[in-house]
PyMOL commands that place a pseudoatom at each C-alpha (Angstrom):
pseudoatom trace, name=CA, resn=MET, resi=1, chain=A, elem=C, hetatm=0, pos=[-5.118, 4.110, 35.951]
pseudoatom trace, name=CA, resn=LEU, resi=2, chain=A, elem=C, hetatm=0, pos=[-3.812, 3.547, 32.452]
pseudoatom trace, name=CA, resn=GLN, resi=3, chain=A, elem=C, hetatm=0, pos=[-3.665, 6.561, 30.206]
pseudoatom trace, name=CA, resn=PRO, resi=4, chain=A, elem=C, hetatm=0, pos=[-4.212, 6.252, 26.455]
pseudoatom trace, name=CA, resn=LEU, resi=5, chain=A, elem=C, hetatm=0, pos=[-1.051, 6.385, 24.383]
pseudoatom trace, name=CA, resn=LEU, resi=6, chain=A, elem=C, hetatm=0, pos=[-2.523, 8.560, 21.675]
pseudoatom trace, name=CA, resn=ASN, resi=7, chain=A, elem=C, hetatm=0, pos=[-3.995, 11.982, 22.202]
pseudoatom trace, name=CA, resn=PRO, resi=8, chain=A, elem=C, hetatm=0, pos=[-6.325, 14.120, 20.058]
pseudoatom trace, name=CA, resn=ASP, resi=9, chain=A, elem=C, hetatm=0, pos=[-3.327, 15.702, 18.266]
pseudoatom trace, name=CA, resn=ASP, resi=10, chain=A, elem=C, hetatm=0, pos=[-2.494, 12.241, 16.883]
pseudoatom trace, name=CA, resn=GLU, resi=11, chain=A, elem=C, hetatm=0, pos=[-5.865, 11.834, 15.180]
pseudoatom trace, name=CA, resn=PRO, resi=12, chain=A, elem=C, hetatm=0, pos=[-4.459, 12.760, 11.743]
pseudoatom trace, name=CA, resn=TRP, resi=13, chain=A, elem=C, hetatm=0, pos=[-2.003, 9.858, 12.048]
pseudoatom trace, name=CA, resn=VAL, resi=14, chain=A, elem=C, hetatm=0, pos=[-4.748, 7.463, 13.075]
pseudoatom trace, name=CA, resn=ASN, resi=15, chain=A, elem=C, hetatm=0, pos=[-6.885, 8.607, 10.145]
pseudoatom trace, name=CA, resn=MET, resi=16, chain=A, elem=C, hetatm=0, pos=[-4.100, 8.425, 7.534]
pseudoatom trace, name=CA, resn=ILE, resi=17, chain=A, elem=C, hetatm=0, pos=[-2.753, 5.057, 8.675]
pseudoatom trace, name=CA, resn=GLY, resi=18, chain=A, elem=C, hetatm=0, pos=[-6.279, 3.648, 8.654]
pseudoatom trace, name=CA, resn=ARG, resi=19, chain=A, elem=C, hetatm=0, pos=[-7.061, 5.089, 5.221]
pseudoatom trace, name=CA, resn=TYR, resi=20, chain=A, elem=C, hetatm=0, pos=[-3.800, 3.755, 3.822]
pseudoatom trace, name=CA, resn=MET, resi=21, chain=A, elem=C, hetatm=0, pos=[-4.431, 0.246, 5.123]
pseudoatom trace, name=CA, resn=ILE, resi=22, chain=A, elem=C, hetatm=0, pos=[-7.994, 0.287, 3.779]
pseudoatom trace, name=CA, resn=ASN, resi=23, chain=A, elem=C, hetatm=0, pos=[-6.731, 1.447, 0.369]
pseudoatom trace, name=CA, resn=MET, resi=24, chain=A, elem=C, hetatm=0, pos=[-4.106, -1.292, 0.339]
pseudoatom trace, name=CA, resn=GLY, resi=25, chain=A, elem=C, hetatm=0, pos=[-6.769, -3.826, 1.285]
pseudoatom trace, name=CA, resn=ASN, resi=26, chain=A, elem=C, hetatm=0, pos=[-8.564, -2.739, -1.881]
pseudoatom trace, name=CA, resn=VAL, resi=27, chain=A, elem=C, hetatm=0, pos=[-5.336, -3.149, -3.886]
pseudoatom trace, name=CA, resn=GLU, resi=28, chain=A, elem=C, hetatm=0, pos=[-4.967, -6.658, -2.403]
pseudoatom trace, name=CA, resn=MET, resi=29, chain=A, elem=C, hetatm=0, pos=[-8.520, -7.554, -3.367]
pseudoatom trace, name=CA, resn=MET, resi=30, chain=A, elem=C, hetatm=0, pos=[-8.274, -6.092, -6.853]
pseudoatom trace, name=CA, resn=THR, resi=31, chain=A, elem=C, hetatm=0, pos=[-5.046, -7.969, -7.639]
pseudoatom trace, name=CA, resn=ARG, resi=32, chain=A, elem=C, hetatm=0, pos=[-6.737, -11.205, -6.583]
pseudoatom trace, name=CA, resn=LEU, resi=33, chain=A, elem=C, hetatm=0, pos=[-9.730, -10.372, -8.770]
pseudoatom trace, name=CA, resn=LEU, resi=34, chain=A, elem=C, hetatm=0, pos=[-7.446, -9.671, -11.750]
pseudoatom trace, name=CA, resn=VAL, resi=35, chain=A, elem=C, hetatm=0, pos=[-5.585, -12.956, -11.179]
pseudoatom trace, name=CA, resn=LEU, resi=36, chain=A, elem=C, hetatm=0, pos=[-8.958, -14.708, -11.113]
pseudoatom trace, name=CA, resn=LYS, resi=37, chain=A, elem=C, hetatm=0, pos=[-9.942, -13.056, -14.426]
pseudoatom trace, name=CA, resn=ILE, resi=38, chain=A, elem=C, hetatm=0, pos=[-6.608, -14.050, -15.999]
pseudoatom trace, name=CA, resn=LYS, resi=39, chain=A, elem=C, hetatm=0, pos=[-6.385, -17.593, -14.630]
pseudoatom trace, name=CA, resn=GLY, resi=40, chain=A, elem=C, hetatm=0, pos=[-10.093, -18.369, -14.418]
pseudoatom trace, name=CA, resn=SER, resi=41, chain=A, elem=C, hetatm=0, pos=[-9.598, -19.935, -10.991]
pseudoatom trace, name=CA, resn=ASP, resi=42, chain=A, elem=C, hetatm=0, pos=[-8.730, -18.999, -7.444]
pseudoatom trace, name=CA, resn=ARG, resi=43, chain=A, elem=C, hetatm=0, pos=[-6.955, -22.365, -7.042]
pseudoatom trace, name=CA, resn=ASP, resi=44, chain=A, elem=C, hetatm=0, pos=[-3.813, -21.308, -8.880]
pseudoatom trace, name=CA, resn=PRO, resi=45, chain=A, elem=C, hetatm=0, pos=[-0.918, -20.674, -6.446]
pseudoatom trace, name=CA, resn=ILE, resi=46, chain=A, elem=C, hetatm=0, pos=[-0.429, -17.091, -7.712]
pseudoatom trace, name=CA, resn=TYR, resi=47, chain=A, elem=C, hetatm=0, pos=[-3.873, -16.209, -6.340]
pseudoatom trace, name=CA, resn=SER, resi=48, chain=A, elem=C, hetatm=0, pos=[-2.598, -16.779, -2.784]
pseudoatom trace, name=CA, resn=SER, resi=49, chain=A, elem=C, hetatm=0, pos=[0.924, -15.463, -3.348]
pseudoatom trace, name=CA, resn=GLU, resi=50, chain=A, elem=C, hetatm=0, pos=[2.171, -12.275, -1.772]
pseudoatom trace, name=CA, resn=LEU, resi=51, chain=A, elem=C, hetatm=0, pos=[1.077, -8.959, -3.248]
pseudoatom trace, name=CA, resn=SER, resi=52, chain=A, elem=C, hetatm=0, pos=[4.320, -8.164, -5.074]
pseudoatom trace, name=CA, resn=LEU, resi=53, chain=A, elem=C, hetatm=0, pos=[4.204, -11.523, -6.896]
pseudoatom trace, name=CA, resn=ARG, resi=54, chain=A, elem=C, hetatm=0, pos=[0.577, -10.983, -7.940]
pseudoatom trace, name=CA, resn=ILE, resi=55, chain=A, elem=C, hetatm=0, pos=[1.461, -7.518, -9.244]
pseudoatom trace, name=CA, resn=GLY, resi=56, chain=A, elem=C, hetatm=0, pos=[4.329, -9.014, -11.268]
pseudoatom trace, name=CA, resn=PHE, resi=57, chain=A, elem=C, hetatm=0, pos=[2.025, -11.706, -12.649]
pseudoatom trace, name=CA, resn=ILE, resi=58, chain=A, elem=C, hetatm=0, pos=[-0.547, -9.105, -13.745]
pseudoatom trace, name=CA, resn=LYS, resi=59, chain=A, elem=C, hetatm=0, pos=[2.217, -7.009, -15.281]
pseudoatom trace, name=CA, resn=ASN, resi=60, chain=A, elem=C, hetatm=0, pos=[3.465, -9.986, -17.320]
pseudoatom trace, name=CA, resn=SER, resi=61, chain=A, elem=C, hetatm=0, pos=[-0.080, -10.944, -18.339]
pseudoatom trace, name=CA, resn=PHE, resi=62, chain=A, elem=C, hetatm=0, pos=[-1.348, -7.525, -19.347]
pseudoatom trace, name=CA, resn=PRO, resi=63, chain=A, elem=C, hetatm=0, pos=[-2.475, -7.399, -23.009]
pseudoatom trace, name=CA, resn=ARG, resi=64, chain=A, elem=C, hetatm=0, pos=[-0.040, -5.606, -25.287]
pseudoatom trace, name=CA, resn=ALA, resi=65, chain=A, elem=C, hetatm=0, pos=[-2.435, -4.934, -28.185]
pseudoatom trace, name=CA, resn=HIS, resi=66, chain=A, elem=C, hetatm=0, pos=[-2.829, -1.225, -27.369]
pseudoatom trace, name=CA, resn=ARG, resi=67, chain=A, elem=C, hetatm=0, pos=[0.539, 0.423, -26.687]
pseudoatom trace, name=CA, resn=ASP, resi=68, chain=A, elem=C, hetatm=0, pos=[-0.802, 3.456, -24.807]
pseudoatom trace, name=CA, resn=ARG, resi=69, chain=A, elem=C, hetatm=0, pos=[-3.025, 1.354, -22.573]
pseudoatom trace, name=CA, resn=HIS, resi=70, chain=A, elem=C, hetatm=0, pos=[-0.187, -1.100, -21.917]
pseudoatom trace, name=CA, resn=ALA, resi=71, chain=A, elem=C, hetatm=0, pos=[2.187, 1.756, -21.009]
pseudoatom trace, name=CA, resn=TRP, resi=72, chain=A, elem=C, hetatm=0, pos=[-0.421, 3.192, -18.635]
pseudoatom trace, name=CA, resn=ALA, resi=73, chain=A, elem=C, hetatm=0, pos=[-0.921, -0.184, -16.966]
pseudoatom trace, name=CA, resn=MET, resi=74, chain=A, elem=C, hetatm=0, pos=[2.837, -0.769, -16.603]
pseudoatom trace, name=CA, resn=ASN, resi=75, chain=A, elem=C, hetatm=0, pos=[3.162, 2.564, -14.824]
pseudoatom trace, name=CA, resn=VAL, resi=76, chain=A, elem=C, hetatm=0, pos=[0.249, 1.796, -12.484]
pseudoatom trace, name=CA, resn=LEU, resi=77, chain=A, elem=C, hetatm=0, pos=[1.689, -1.626, -11.668]
pseudoatom trace, name=CA, resn=LYS, resi=78, chain=A, elem=C, hetatm=0, pos=[5.172, -0.202, -11.105]
pseudoatom trace, name=CA, resn=VAL, resi=79, chain=A, elem=C, hetatm=0, pos=[3.773, 2.242, -8.559]
pseudoatom trace, name=CA, resn=ALA, resi=80, chain=A, elem=C, hetatm=0, pos=[1.655, -0.529, -7.027]
pseudoatom trace, name=CA, resn=ALA, resi=81, chain=A, elem=C, hetatm=0, pos=[4.797, -2.639, -6.516]
pseudoatom trace, name=CA, resn=LYS, resi=82, chain=A, elem=C, hetatm=0, pos=[6.400, 0.217, -4.585]
pseudoatom trace, name=CA, resn=HIS, resi=83, chain=A, elem=C, hetatm=0, pos=[3.340, 0.366, -2.378]
pseudoatom trace, name=CA, resn=ALA, resi=84, chain=A, elem=C, hetatm=0, pos=[3.638, -3.341, -1.566]
pseudoatom trace, name=CA, resn=GLY, resi=85, chain=A, elem=C, hetatm=0, pos=[6.869, -2.513, 0.243]
pseudoatom trace, name=CA, resn=PHE, resi=86, chain=A, elem=C, hetatm=0, pos=[5.597, 0.698, 1.813]
pseudoatom trace, name=CA, resn=ARG, resi=87, chain=A, elem=C, hetatm=0, pos=[2.513, -1.105, 3.090]
pseudoatom trace, name=CA, resn=ASN, resi=88, chain=A, elem=C, hetatm=0, pos=[4.851, -3.355, 5.077]
pseudoatom trace, name=CA, resn=ILE, resi=89, chain=A, elem=C, hetatm=0, pos=[6.458, -0.285, 6.647]
pseudoatom trace, name=CA, resn=VAL, resi=90, chain=A, elem=C, hetatm=0, pos=[3.051, 1.018, 7.700]
pseudoatom trace, name=CA, resn=ALA, resi=91, chain=A, elem=C, hetatm=0, pos=[1.864, -2.370, 8.974]
pseudoatom trace, name=CA, resn=HIS, resi=92, chain=A, elem=C, hetatm=0, pos=[5.000, -3.575, 10.745]
pseudoatom trace, name=CA, resn=SER, resi=93, chain=A, elem=C, hetatm=0, pos=[7.046, -0.597, 11.860]
pseudoatom trace, name=CA, resn=ALA, resi=94, chain=A, elem=C, hetatm=0, pos=[7.163, 1.391, 15.050]
pseudoatom trace, name=CA, resn=LEU, resi=95, chain=A, elem=C, hetatm=0, pos=[5.582, 4.716, 15.787]
pseudoatom trace, name=CA, resn=ALA, resi=96, chain=A, elem=C, hetatm=0, pos=[8.206, 7.313, 16.692]
pseudoatom trace, name=CA, resn=ILE, resi=97, chain=A, elem=C, hetatm=0, pos=[6.681, 8.934, 19.771]
pseudoatom trace, name=CA, resn=THR, resi=98, chain=A, elem=C, hetatm=0, pos=[7.996, 11.873, 21.778]
pseudoatom trace, name=CA, resn=LYS, resi=99, chain=A, elem=C, hetatm=0, pos=[6.436, 14.106, 24.391]
pseudoatom trace, name=CA, resn=ASN, resi=100, chain=A, elem=C, hetatm=0, pos=[4.853, 17.379, 23.370]
pseudoatom trace, name=CA, resn=GLU, resi=101, chain=A, elem=C, hetatm=0, pos=[5.267, 20.650, 25.280]
pseudoatom trace, name=CA, resn=MET, resi=102, chain=A, elem=C, hetatm=0, pos=[2.572, 19.532, 27.730]
pseudoatom trace, name=CA, resn=GLY, resi=103, chain=A, elem=C, hetatm=0, pos=[4.373, 16.258, 28.417]
pseudoatom trace, name=CA, resn=ALA, resi=104, chain=A, elem=C, hetatm=0, pos=[1.841, 14.138, 26.532]
pseudoatom trace, name=CA, resn=PRO, resi=105, chain=A, elem=C, hetatm=0, pos=[3.076, 11.501, 24.078]
pseudoatom trace, name=CA, resn=THR, resi=106, chain=A, elem=C, hetatm=0, pos=[2.714, 12.519, 20.449]
pseudoatom trace, name=CA, resn=ILE, resi=107, chain=A, elem=C, hetatm=0, pos=[3.508, 10.774, 17.157]
pseudoatom trace, name=CA, resn=GLN, resi=108, chain=A, elem=C, hetatm=0, pos=[6.426, 12.174, 15.153]
pseudoatom trace, name=CA, resn=GLY, resi=109, chain=A, elem=C, hetatm=0, pos=[6.251, 9.624, 12.343]
pseudoatom trace, name=CA, resn=LEU, resi=110, chain=A, elem=C, hetatm=0, pos=[6.544, 5.975, 11.402]
pseudoatom trace, name=CA, resn=LEU, resi=111, chain=A, elem=C, hetatm=0, pos=[10.000, 4.496, 11.914]
pseudoatom trace, name=CA, resn=ALA, resi=112, chain=A, elem=C, hetatm=0, pos=[10.722, 2.017, 9.113]
pseudoatom trace, name=CA, resn=LEU, resi=113, chain=A, elem=C, hetatm=0, pos=[12.044, -1.138, 10.753]
pseudoatom trace, name=CA, resn=THR, resi=114, chain=A, elem=C, hetatm=0, pos=[11.314, -3.806, 8.156]
pseudoatom trace, name=CA, resn=PRO, resi=115, chain=A, elem=C, hetatm=0, pos=[14.502, -5.824, 7.514]
pseudoatom trace, name=CA, resn=LYS, resi=116, chain=A, elem=C, hetatm=0, pos=[13.347, -6.794, 3.999]
pseudoatom trace, name=CA, resn=ASP, resi=117, chain=A, elem=C, hetatm=0, pos=[13.710, -3.138, 3.004]
pseudoatom trace, name=CA, resn=PRO, resi=118, chain=A, elem=C, hetatm=0, pos=[17.304, -2.197, 3.909]
pseudoatom trace, name=CA, resn=ASP, resi=119, chain=A, elem=C, hetatm=0, pos=[17.195, 0.959, 1.759]
pseudoatom trace, name=CA, resn=ASN, resi=120, chain=A, elem=C, hetatm=0, pos=[14.540, 2.451, 4.030]
pseudoatom trace, name=CA, resn=PHE, resi=121, chain=A, elem=C, hetatm=0, pos=[15.558, 0.884, 7.356]
pseudoatom trace, name=CA, resn=GLY, resi=122, chain=A, elem=C, hetatm=0, pos=[15.582, 3.564, 10.024]
pseudoatom trace, name=CA, resn=LYS, resi=123, chain=A, elem=C, hetatm=0, pos=[13.812, 6.133, 7.836]
pseudoatom trace, name=CA, resn=LEU, resi=124, chain=A, elem=C, hetatm=0, pos=[11.186, 8.302, 9.488]
pseudoatom trace, name=CA, resn=VAL, resi=125, chain=A, elem=C, hetatm=0, pos=[7.998, 8.513, 7.418]
pseudoatom trace, name=CA, resn=SER, resi=126, chain=A, elem=C, hetatm=0, pos=[6.405, 11.938, 7.778]
pseudoatom trace, name=CA, resn=MET, resi=127, chain=A, elem=C, hetatm=0, pos=[2.741, 12.876, 7.728]
pseudoatom trace, name=CA, resn=GLU, resi=128, chain=A, elem=C, hetatm=0, pos=[3.341, 14.587, 4.389]
pseudoatom trace, name=CA, resn=GLU, resi=129, chain=A, elem=C, hetatm=0, pos=[4.725, 11.408, 2.829]
pseudoatom trace, name=CA, resn=LEU, resi=130, chain=A, elem=C, hetatm=0, pos=[1.990, 9.258, 4.345]
pseudoatom trace, name=CA, resn=THR, resi=131, chain=A, elem=C, hetatm=0, pos=[-0.709, 11.601, 3.013]
pseudoatom trace, name=CA, resn=GLY, resi=132, chain=A, elem=C, hetatm=0, pos=[0.772, 11.404, -0.476]
pseudoatom trace, name=CA, resn=ARG, resi=133, chain=A, elem=C, hetatm=0, pos=[0.859, 7.621, -0.252]
pseudoatom trace, name=CA, resn=VAL, resi=134, chain=A, elem=C, hetatm=0, pos=[-2.775, 7.532, 0.876]
pseudoatom trace, name=CA, resn=ASN, resi=135, chain=A, elem=C, hetatm=0, pos=[-3.850, 9.503, -2.182]
pseudoatom trace, name=CA, resn=GLU, resi=136, chain=A, elem=C, hetatm=0, pos=[-1.642, 7.474, -4.519]
pseudoatom trace, name=CA, resn=SER, resi=137, chain=A, elem=C, hetatm=0, pos=[-2.860, 4.135, -3.119]
pseudoatom trace, name=CA, resn=ALA, resi=138, chain=A, elem=C, hetatm=0, pos=[-6.476, 5.192, -3.672]
pseudoatom trace, name=CA, resn=ALA, resi=139, chain=A, elem=C, hetatm=0, pos=[-5.648, 6.004, -7.308]
pseudoatom trace, name=CA, resn=ILE, resi=140, chain=A, elem=C, hetatm=0, pos=[-3.964, 2.609, -7.725]
pseudoatom trace, name=CA, resn=GLY, resi=141, chain=A, elem=C, hetatm=0, pos=[-7.047, 0.839, -6.403]
pseudoatom trace, name=CA, resn=ARG, resi=142, chain=A, elem=C, hetatm=0, pos=[-9.275, 2.713, -8.862]
pseudoatom trace, name=CA, resn=ALA, resi=143, chain=A, elem=C, hetatm=0, pos=[-6.892, 1.946, -11.753]
pseudoatom trace, name=CA, resn=LEU, resi=144, chain=A, elem=C, hetatm=0, pos=[-6.811, -1.757, -10.871]
pseudoatom trace, name=CA, resn=MET, resi=145, chain=A, elem=C, hetatm=0, pos=[-10.613, -1.800, -10.867]
pseudoatom trace, name=CA, resn=GLU, resi=146, chain=A, elem=C, hetatm=0, pos=[-10.556, -0.245, -14.325]
pseudoatom trace, name=CA, resn=MET, resi=147, chain=A, elem=C, hetatm=0, pos=[-8.103, -2.909, -15.558]
pseudoatom trace, name=CA, resn=GLN, resi=148, chain=A, elem=C, hetatm=0, pos=[-10.771, -5.583, -15.241]
pseudoatom trace, name=CA, resn=ASN, resi=149, chain=A, elem=C, hetatm=0, pos=[-12.048, -4.509, -18.657]
pseudoatom trace, name=CA, resn=ASP, resi=150, chain=A, elem=C, hetatm=0, pos=[-8.640, -5.247, -20.220]
pseudoatom trace, name=CA, resn=PHE, resi=151, chain=A, elem=C, hetatm=0, pos=[-8.923, -8.971, -19.436]
pseudoatom trace, name=CA, resn=ASN, resi=152, chain=A, elem=C, hetatm=0, pos=[-12.271, -9.765, -21.074]
for i in range(1, 152): cmd.bond("trace and resi %d" % i, "trace and resi %d" % (i + 1))
show_as sticks, trace
zoom trace
């Protein structure tokens, strides 16, 4: 009989990885919505481009009339760009699994194995870091929603 890989002690990992991916799905959707507001069409190639390119497009298109608002948006988009790379670590990297004291497999972290990110290759992402990224990605999604009003 096959035994499940994950055990109840791994539930926090399952929850945080799921929350992070849901938050990043919101970031994906909101960048597409902002591109649509800017371009007026979902037919423009930037609409279907990868997340980091859409973030750069929004950054370059953001209105500069209000300095404080522009500075805020540039910070949000800078952090969002970092999450585009981290999202790839979460989506495409291996779980580092060891056995606990009872001999059951348990997750130690996410092992960054994305070749496009050589600075983080081989890094072990901890629960603490993942939790921080979950909270930060939720804030980015909310900020991107708020940015809709800047493109009216």
